[in-house]
N, C-alpha and C positions, 0 to 999 in steps of 0.2 A: 788630266786626272789629279795630278799633284796640286794644281791650282784649285780644283774643286774641293779636295781634301782640306787644304789650308783655309779655304773660305768656311767650310763646315766647322772646323776647329775654332776659328775666330768667332763664328756666330755663337757657338756654345760658350765661349769664354766671355763674350761681351757683357751678359747680365752680371756675372760675378765681378768683372772689372768695374762696371758702373756702381755696384754696391760698395766696392772697396774705395772708389773715388768719392762716393757720396757720404761715406762714413767719416765726416770731418769732425775732429775733436772739438767739443764745445769750448774748451780752454783757448784753442787757437782762434776760434770765431770771436770770442770775447776780446782777445788781444788784438784782433784786427778791427774792432769796433762794429762787428756785425751782431749787434745786440738782439735784434728781432729773431735772428736765426738761433741764437742761444736759447731764447724764450721758447721757440718752437721745438727745440730739442728736449725740453723738460717735460717729457711724457709722464703719465702716472707712475710708472715703475722705474723712473730714472734714479740714479744713485744720488746721495745727498750732495756731493760736490757739484753735480750738474744743476740741481735745484738751487743751490747757493749762487752759482754763476747766473742763473736765470733771474733770481731776485735782484742781484746787483745790476744786471742788464736792464731790468725794469726801472730801477732807480735812474740809470743813465738815460733811459727813454722818457724820464719825467712822468712815470706812472706809479706814484707812491702807493695808491690803494692796491694795485695789482702786486706790487712788490711785497706789501704786507701779507697778502694771501699766499704768495710763494714762500715767504719766510715761515708762515704758519704750517706749511707742509713739513718743515724741519722740526717745529715744536711738537708735532704729533709723534715724533720718535720718543722712546723711553728717556726719562731724565737721568738715566745712567749712561747715556750716549752723549758725547761732546757736541754732536751736531744739534741736539735739542737746544742747548744753550747758545750755540752759534745763531740758530734761527731766532731765539728769543732776543738776543743782543741786537740782531739785525732789525727786528720789529721795533725794539725800543729806540734804536738810533733813528729810524724813519720817523717815529712819533716825537722825537726831540727829548726823550728821556735819557739823557747822556750818562748820568751817574748810574742809573739802573743798567744801561747797556754795558758799561765798563764792568760792573759787578757780574753780569751774566757771562760776559766774555772771559772773565777770570775763572768762573766756574767751569767753562768749557776747557780752558787750559789745564785746570786741576784734574779734570776727568780724562782728558786725552792730550797729554803733553807732547806726544810725538806727532800729532796731527798738525800739519802746517797751517791749516785754515783757522784753528783756534787762536793761534798767535796773530794771524793776519787780522781776524775780526777784533781782537784786543787792540791791535795797532790802530785800526780805523776808529774805534771808540775813544781811545786815548788822544788821537789826533783832534777829535771834536772838542776834547777838554783842553786842547792846546798844551798837552803834556808831551812836548817834543822829544825829550830825551828818552822817556819811558816808551813812547810810541815807536821811536827808532829802534829801541832794543827789541820790541815785539816783532817788528818787521825783520830784524836781523835773525831772530829765532825762527821765523817762518822760512827765510831763505837758507838758513843752516840745515833745516830739515828737508827742504825741496829747492835745491839751487836753481832749477829752471822755472821758478814761480815768478814770472815777469812782473806782475803788478805788486808783489811784495818788494821787489827791487825798486820799482817806481816810487811807491809810497815811502819806502825806506830812504831813498835818495832825498825826497822832499823833507822828511823829518830830520835827517842829518843836516840838511841845509839850514833848516830852522834852528837846529841846535848848534849851529856854527861848527859843524864837523865836515868841512868841504872835502876833505880827503875821503871820508866814508861815503859822502854823497856821490863823488865821482865814480867810485867802485860800483855802487848800485846802479847809477845811471848808465854806465858802460854796459853792464849786464842787461839792463832793460832794453837798450837799443839793439843789442845782439839778439835777444830772445823774442822781441816783439817788433819786427821791422815795419809792420803795417799799423801799429798802434796810433790812434788819433792824437795821443799826447807826445808823439815823437818830435814834432817841430818845437814844442815847448821845451822839451828836455835838451834838444840840440842847442837851442837858444841859450838856455841856462849854462850849458857846458861851454859854449863859445865865450860867454861873458866872463865866466870864471877863469878861463885860460888866458884872457886878455889882462887879467889883474896881476 
């Protein structure tokens, strides 16, 4: 009887356990390089941060036209919302309009200075302009607001490396390795860190 009861309870619990296990955070999927799963997670009523991750995933999957469409979903938000300008900046960056992308990202930061993704997008746009110091500062601002933002640490590390701030690079890369253990960029970061430690 006890065995029957526990089986019944387990059977009732299984669907909810499956749902809980299936509800994987798109951020973690992105950090693990599971880009198609991130894209699949961006359903019509997804939050802007998921749509943004999906657009970036499409870029990683070398699907610029689809990335543009995903960024367009963000530009449909009101222009009083920082995400509108994040989407616009993302589109412009895909299209090679780097100066316009920087300007749009700056507008996003002005509207939503506490949103980490506004600073992150600004960092991406500035990196395309090879403005290493300012890009590094933008990624620092993103990680200040969201310390667990793995890719802001990754790009922050790269920008500090380019800006000859190896001390700051090491801090960001250490955090990236801790936060995104399955990231496709992990071997590259470990290699840079080994090279720097040998100097």
